[in-house]
N, C-alpha and C positions, 0 to 999 in steps of 0.2 A: 537484505539489500533490495531496493526497488530501483529499476533502471530502464531506460528506453530499450525497445526491442532490438535495435541494431547496434553493433559494437561501435560504429563510427558516430553515433548520435551522442550528444551531451545534454545534460539538464541546463535549463535556463531558469531565470526567475519566474518565467511564465508558467512553468510546470508546478510550482509549489502550491499556489492557491487551489488548483484542480485536485491535487493529491490530498490536501487538507480537507477540502470540501467533500470529496468522495469518502475519505476515512470517517469524517464526522457522520455522514449519512449512513454508511454501512455499520458503524459502531452503534448508532442509535436504534438500528433495526434489531439489535441483539436484546435478549432479556437483561434486566438490570444486573444480575449476577455476572453475565458475560461482558458487560460494559466495564466492570471494575477490573477485570483481568483480561487484557486484550491478547488474544492468541494469534498465531500465524494465519489462521483462516481469514481474518479480516484483511490482512495484507495481500493474500492471494486474490481475494475478491477485488480489492482496489487496483491491483496490477492488471487484472483481467479487464476491468471496466475501462481503464485508461490505455489499453493496448500496450502495456509495459510488461516487464518480467520481474518476478520476485524470486530471490534465492536466499538460502540460509548458509552461513559458514560457521563452523565451530572453531573456537580458539582453544583447543585442548592440547 
């Protein structure tokens, strides 16, 4: 889950193009084998680039 850094903040439609653009750039920087299977590392980088937080939750 990627989210704004402060609990009171909410996403707006303005956030999505930046997230998509940053994800695309970061994913293209990976070798081709890494582009086919996107790991959490790309999302951590995207969150850091956009001053957001990334967290994982397991549903077990």
